[in-house]
C-alpha positions in Angstrom: -77.8 27.9 -18.3 -78.6 24.3 -18.8 -79.6 21.8 -16.1 -79.1 18.0 -15.8 -81.9 17.8 -13.2 -85.5 18.4 -13.9 -86.1 20.8 -11.0 -86.0 21.1 -7.2 -84.9 18.1 -5.1 -87.8 16.0 -3.8 -88.7 15.6 -0.1 -87.3 12.1 -0.1 -84.0 13.2 -1.7 -83.6 16.0 0.8 -84.2 13.6 3.7 -81.6 11.2 2.3 -79.1 14.1 1.7 -78.1 14.2 5.4 -76.5 10.8 5.1 -74.0 12.1 2.5 -71.9 13.9 5.2 -72.8 12.0 8.4 -73.2 8.4 7.3 -73.4 5.4 9.7 -72.2 2.9 7.1 -70.2 3.3 3.9 -69.9 0.8 1.0 -67.0 1.0 -1.5 -68.3 -0.4 -4.8 -65.4 -1.5 -6.8 -63.1 -2.2 -3.8 -60.1 -4.1 -4.9 -57.1 -6.1 -3.6 -54.7 -4.4 -6.0 -52.9 -1.5 -4.3 -52.8 0.5 -7.5 -56.6 0.6 -8.1 -58.7 3.5 -6.9 -61.1 1.0 -5.3 -58.3 -0.1 -3.0 -56.9 3.3 -2.4 -60.2 4.8 -1.4 -61.1 1.9 0.9 -57.7 2.3 2.5 -58.3 6.1 3.1 -61.8 5.4 4.6 -60.2 2.9 7.0 -57.1 4.9 7.9 -59.3 8.0 8.4 -60.9 6.5 11.4 -64.4 6.1 10.2 -66.3 4.6 13.1 -69.3 3.3 11.3 -69.8 0.1 9.3 -67.5 -0.4 6.2 -68.6 -2.6 3.4 -66.2 -3.4 0.6 -68.2 -4.5 -2.5 -66.6 -7.0 -4.9 -68.2 -10.3 -6.0 -64.9 -11.9 -6.6 -63.5 -11.5 -3.0 -64.3 -12.9 0.4 -62.5 -10.3 2.5 -60.7 -7.0 1.8 -58.3 -5.3 4.3 -59.7 -7.4 7.1 -63.4 -6.6 6.2 -66.0 -9.0 4.9 -66.6 -8.4 1.1 -70.0 -8.3 -0.3 -71.1 -9.3 -3.8 -73.7 -6.5 -3.8 -74.1 -3.3 -1.9 -75.7 -4.2 1.5 -79.4 -3.0 1.9 -79.9 0.3 3.7 -76.3 1.5 3.3 -76.1 5.2 4.2 -73.4 6.1 1.6 -72.2 4.2 -1.5 -68.8 5.2 -3.0 -68.9 4.0 -6.7 -65.4 3.4 -8.2 -66.0 1.3 -11.3 -65.7 1.9 -15.1 -68.2 4.5 -16.4 -70.3 2.0 -18.5 -71.1 0.0 -15.3 -72.1 2.9 -13.1 -75.8 3.3 -14.2 -76.7 -0.2 -13.4 -74.9 0.0 -10.1 -76.7 3.2 -9.2 -80.0 1.6 -10.0 -79.1 -1.3 -7.7 -78.3 1.2 -5.0 -81.7 2.8 -5.4 -83.4 -0.6 -5.4 -81.6 -1.8 -2.2 -82.5 1.4 -0.2 -79.0 3.1 -0.3 -79.5 6.6 1.0 -76.7 8.7 -0.8 -73.9 8.1 -3.2 -70.6 9.5 -4.5 -69.8 8.6 -8.1 -66.0 9.0 -8.4 -65.8 7.3 -11.9 -65.1 9.6 -14.9 -66.2 9.2 -18.4 -69.5 11.2 -18.4 -70.5 14.7 -19.5 -66.9 15.9 -19.6 -66.1 13.5 -22.5 -68.7 14.4 -25.2 -72.2 13.2 -26.4 -72.0 9.6 -25.3 -70.8 10.5 -21.8 -73.6 13.2 -21.6 -76.3 10.5 -22.3 -74.8 8.3 -19.7 -74.9 11.2 -17.2 -78.5 11.9 -18.0 -79.4 8.3 -17.2 -77.7 8.7 -13.8 -80.0 11.7 -13.1 -83.1 9.8 -14.1 -82.2 7.0 -11.7 -81.5 9.4 -8.9 -84.8 11.3 -9.4 -86.9 8.1 -9.6 -85.2 6.6 -6.5 -84.8 9.7 -4.4 -81.1 8.9 -4.3 -78.8 12.1 -4.1 -75.4 11.7 -5.5 -72.2 13.7 -5.9 -70.3 13.6 -9.2 -69.6 11.9 -11.4 -66.0 12.6 -12.2 -65.0 13.7 -8.6 -62.5 12.8 -5.9 -64.8 12.1 -3.0 -65.8 13.6 0.3 -64.4 14.4 3.7 -66.4 15.0 6.9 -64.7 15.9 10.3 -67.8 15.0 12.3 -67.8 11.5 10.9 -64.1 11.0 10.6 -64.9 10.2 7.0 -62.0 10.5 4.5 -63.5 9.1 1.4 -61.0 10.6 -0.9 -58.8 9.5 -3.9 -55.9 11.7 -2.7 -53.8 10.8 0.3 -54.4 13.9 2.4 -55.1 14.3 6.1 -56.9 17.6 6.6 -56.9 19.2 10.0 -60.4 19.3 11.5 -62.1 22.7 11.9 -65.0 24.8 10.9 -64.3 25.6 7.3 -66.3 23.8 4.5 -65.0 23.7 0.9 -66.9 22.7 -2.2 -64.7 22.3 -5.3 -65.6 21.5 -8.9 -61.9 20.4 -9.3 -61.0 17.4 -7.3 -57.2 17.7 -7.7 -57.2 21.4 -6.8 -59.6 20.9 -3.9 -57.6 18.1 -2.3 -54.3 20.0 -2.8 -55.8 23.0 -1.0 -57.0 20.6 1.8 -53.4 19.6 2.2 -52.3 23.3 1.9 -54.5 24.1 4.8 -52.0 22.5 7.1 -49.5 25.3 6.1 -51.9 27.8 7.8 -53.0 25.4 10.4 -56.5 25.8 9.0 -59.0 23.1 9.8 -61.9 21.8 7.7 -65.4 20.6 8.6 -66.5 19.3 5.2 -64.9 18.9 1.8 -66.9 17.9 -1.3 -65.4 17.3 -4.7 -68.6 18.1 -6.7 -67.2 17.0 -10.1 -69.7 17.3 -13.0 -72.6 18.2 -10.6 -74.9 16.1 -12.7 -77.4 15.8 -9.8 -76.2 17.6 -6.5 -74.8 21.0 -7.3 -72.8 23.6 -5.4 -75.9 25.5 -4.5 -77.6 22.4 -3.0 -74.6 21.8 -0.8 -74.4 25.4 0.2 -78.1 25.0 1.5 -77.0 22.0 3.5 -73.9 23.8 5.0 -76.1 26.8 5.9 -77.9 24.6 8.5 -74.8 22.7 9.6 -73.7 24.1 13.0 -70.1 22.8 12.7 -69.5 24.9 9.6 -68.7 28.6 10.1 -67.3 29.6 6.7 -68.0 28.2 3.2 -65.4 28.1 0.4 -66.2 27.2 -3.2 -64.1 26.7 -6.4 -66.4 27.2 -9.4 -65.8 26.6 -13.1 -69.5 27.2 -13.9 -72.9 27.1 -12.5 -75.9 25.2 -14.1 -78.7 27.1 -12.5 -77.6 30.7 -11.9 -81.0 31.9 -10.4 -80.9 29.1 -7.8 -77.2 29.8 -6.9 -78.0 33.5 -6.5 -81.0 32.9 -4.2 -79.2 30.3 -2.1 -76.1 32.5 -1.7 -78.2 35.5 -0.8 -80.1 33.6 1.9 -76.8 32.2 3.3 -74.3 35.1 3.3 -76.0 37.2 6.0 -75.4 34.4 8.5 -72.4 32.5 7.0 -69.7 34.0 4.7 -69.3 32.4 1.3 -65.9 32.8 -0.4 -65.6 31.9 -4.1 -62.9 31.5 -6.6 -64.5 31.7 -10.1 -62.3 30.5 -12.9 -62.9 30.0 -16.7 -63.2 33.7 -17.2 -61.0 33.9 -20.3 -61.7 32.1 -23.6 -59.0 29.6 -22.9 -60.1 29.0 -19.3 -63.8 28.6 -20.5 -62.7 25.9 -23.0 -60.7 24.1 -20.3 -63.6 24.2 -17.9 -65.9 22.6 -20.5 -63.4 19.8 -21.1 -62.7 19.4 -17.3 -66.1 19.1 -15.7 -68.5 19.9 -18.6 -69.3 23.3 -17.0 -70.7 26.3 -18.8 -68.4 29.0 -17.5 -70.1 32.2 -18.6 -69.0 35.8 -18.3 -66.7 36.7 -15.5 -68.3 40.2 -15.2 -71.7 38.6 -14.8 -70.5 36.3 -12.1 -68.7 39.1 -10.2 -72.0 41.2 -10.3 -74.1 38.2 -9.0 -71.6 37.5 -6.3 -71.7 41.2 -5.0 -75.5 41.3 -5.0 -75.6 38.0 -3.1 -73.0 39.0 -0.5 -70.4 36.5 -1.7 -66.7 37.4 -1.3 -64.9 36.8 -4.5 -61.1 36.1 -4.5 -58.6 35.9 -7.3 -56.3 33.0 -6.4 -56.4 29.5 -4.9 -54.2 30.7 -2.1 -56.5 33.6 -1.3 -59.4 31.1 -0.7 -57.4 29.9 2.4 -56.1 33.3 3.5 -59.6 34.8 3.4 -61.0 31.8 5.1 -58.7 32.5 8.0 -59.8 36.1 8.2 -63.5 35.1 8.2 -63.1 32.8 11.3 -62.7 36.1 13.2 -65.7 38.1 14.5 -66.5 41.1 12.3 -64.9 44.3 13.2 -67.1 46.9 15.1 -66.0 49.6 12.6 -63.7 50.1 9.6 -60.7 51.4 11.5 -57.6 49.3 12.1 -54.5 49.7 14.3 -51.2 48.4 12.9 -48.5 47.5 15.4 -45.1 46.9 14.0 -41.4 46.4 15.0 -40.2 48.0 11.8 -41.5 50.9 9.8 -41.3 49.2 6.3 -43.6 46.5 7.4 -46.1 48.9 8.8 -46.2 51.0 5.7 -46.6 47.8 3.5 -49.5 46.6 5.6 -51.2 50.0 5.5 -50.8 50.1 1.7 -52.4 46.7 1.3 -55.5 47.8 3.2 -58.1 49.0 0.6 -58.8 52.7 1.3 -62.5 52.4 0.3 -63.0 49.7 3.0 -60.4 50.2 5.7 -59.3 53.3 7.6 -55.9 53.4 9.3 -56.5 56.5 11.5 -53.9 58.4 13.6 -54.2 57.8 17.3 -56.9 59.9 19.0 -55.7 62.6 21.5 -56.2 60.5 24.7 -54.4 57.5 23.2 -51.5 59.7 21.9 -51.1 61.3 25.3 -50.9 57.9 27.1 -48.5 56.4 24.5 -46.2 59.5 24.8 -45.8 58.7 28.6 -44.0 55.5 28.0 -42.8 55.3 24.3 -39.3 56.4 23.4 -39.1 60.1 22.5 -38.3 59.3 18.9 -41.4 57.2 18.1 -43.5 58.1 15.1 -46.6 59.3 17.0 -48.8 57.7 14.3 -50.5 54.6 13.0 -48.9 52.3 12.2 -47.4 52.2 15.7 -43.7 51.5 15.2 -41.9 50.2 18.3 -38.6 51.1 16.5 -36.9 47.8 17.3 -37.0 48.5 21.0 -35.9 45.4 23.0 -37.7 46.2 26.2 -40.4 43.5 26.4 -42.6 45.6 28.7 -43.2 48.2 25.9 -45.6 46.0 23.9 -47.6 45.0 27.0 -48.1 48.7 27.7 -49.1 49.4 24.1 -51.7 46.6 24.1 -53.1 48.0 27.4 -53.5 51.3 25.8 -54.9 49.9 22.5 -57.7 48.4 24.6 -59.0 52.0 25.0 -58.9 52.8 21.4 -62.2 52.3 19.7 -60.7 51.1 16.4 -62.4 47.7 15.5 -59.2 45.8 14.4 -55.6 45.2 15.2 -52.9 43.9 12.9 -49.7 42.8 14.8 -46.5 42.5 12.6 -43.8 40.3 14.0 -42.6 39.6 17.5 -44.9 36.7 18.2 -43.0 34.1 16.2 -39.7 32.1 16.0 -38.1 34.8 14.0 -38.2 37.2 17.0 -36.1 34.8 19.1 -33.5 33.9 16.4 -30.7 35.9 18.1 -31.2 34.3 21.5 -29.4 31.1 22.7 -31.4 28.0 23.5 -32.0 28.5 27.1 -32.8 32.2 26.9 -35.1 31.5 24.0 -37.3 29.3 26.1 -37.4 31.9 28.8 -38.4 34.5 26.3 -41.1 32.4 24.8 -42.5 31.5 28.2 -42.3 34.9 29.9 -42.8 37.3 27.0 -44.3 35.8 23.9 -46.9 33.6 25.5 -48.2 36.3 27.9 -48.4 38.7 24.9 -50.5 36.2 22.9 -52.8 35.6 25.8 -53.2 39.3 26.0 -54.1 39.4 22.3 -56.6 36.5 22.8 -58.3 38.4 25.6 -58.4 41.5 23.5 -60.0 39.5 20.7 -62.6 38.0 23.1 -63.5 41.5 24.2 -64.6 42.4 20.7 -61.4 43.6 18.8 -60.6 41.8 15.6 -57.0 40.6 15.7 -54.7 39.6 12.9 -51.0 38.5 13.3 -48.1 38.3 10.8 -45.1 35.8 11.4 -41.9 36.9 9.7 -40.8 33.3 9.3 -42.7 31.3 6.6 -44.1 27.9 7.8 -43.7 29.0 11.4 -45.3 26.4 13.7 -43.8 27.7 17.0 -45.8 27.5 20.2 -46.9 31.0 20.1 -48.2 30.7 16.5 -49.9 27.5 17.3 -51.7 29.1 20.3 -53.0 32.0 18.1 -54.3 29.5 15.5 -56.0 27.4 18.2 -58.0 30.5 19.0 -58.8 31.1 15.4 -56.6 34.3 15.2 -55.3 34.3 11.6 -51.4 34.2 11.2 -50.1 35.4 7.8 -46.6 35.3 6.4 -46.5 38.8 4.8 -47.9 42.2 5.7 -49.6 42.4 2.2 -51.5 39.2 2.9 -52.8 40.5 6.2 -53.8 43.9 4.8 -55.7 42.3 1.8 -57.4 39.7 3.9 -58.5 42.4 6.4 -60.0 44.3 3.5 -61.9 41.2 2.4 -63.3 40.9 6.0 -64.5 44.5 5.8 -65.9 43.8 2.3 -68.1 40.9 3.6 -69.2 43.0 6.6 -70.3 45.8 4.2 -72.2 43.4 1.9 -73.8 41.7 4.9 -75.0 45.0 6.4 -76.5 46.0 2.9 -78.4 42.8 2.6 -79.8 43.2 6.1 -80.6 46.8 5.6 -82.4 46.4 2.3 -84.3 43.3 3.6 -83.0 41.1 0.9 -81.8 38.5 3.4 
């Protein structure tokens, strides 16, 4: 695979790299008064995002922009420069940044390696400037960066991600920012987002190394069209995955997809089978869809199960069967209740219950039943629990307004607190809400405590399987001493 960079990052570059995600000052080069220009839009997003450091709009033709003093040149010692100007002007501006002591940059402008020979030469010039000046940059042809710790929203798209502990690296800016926004659907919070673009200088694997040491990041997601240094990616991923899960969506596996990737970010996509093999060896969890990036990220916020057994608790038989079917048999066991659990359950369950796993409450309306089940489940050594329904707005749809409030306060919230306590004592807990887009109090409380909430039993079963897949790969790496 080809490389735009001559080799490893220099010591000076690595020192400056920390300013990319936690800058104390940001300059927008190409800031504009026109509301339809990207320089104006990105400056607006930085301001509205609540960035607390210094903000420097750079435009030689303006005195002030959005209430900030405008500068003819990037101020010296700026921590992060955002370059939003035509492609032909970018090399000279990047050189100016290096000469004035700017520590890091994001080149949002397009018109480089993704456009052909002339653009490739222009991109190579950017790399030479960065290497000579020890100036790490993201891009070109990207949509910016987000950092929760710095309240930095230096993005082209008007999205407001929730803050959390998931970090996301994406070679597609549009797809990446749309998934940031989509994260609010699952109440999933982000720590860092980097639209890596053409990866002319800083690549996905460089940023994974940064995130491995970042305490506020717990899970790393990546959308990949191609990798320029496969060996480096493999080594970095293998060092990272034993302590932090990496979830990847690799696209461009077909001929048509490969051609699209080349014209999109200039990536060499390569064989899908080769990538899948590399991911497995490095302990990387591979998913097949954009939505699964988010669903599996939610799963990996959980502690890993102590074993491969899972209990499924359902209010209806069909949902339980569906969830059980979605659990991969080679990774997850859905065992029958052991004798001591069965004996205790028989003492309070209705005589017609299934006496199996999934545990079907057969639409019983007695709210005390689920409390008794959860108390008994605590004594079951199965590592995980998937709860289907009963914890969301759908469960109270048949109640009038006042009774609904009472049920939520006296039944649902105590049930959820019991699940949270069970989770803290070491059992991995997943929940399924029957009402899509449910943002009821009980669901919000589950998500606040990082318990994943899915909207179908299939999603819960598949995500639980991915959690177990990661656990197995991590154990292999530690056992063989590869980590």
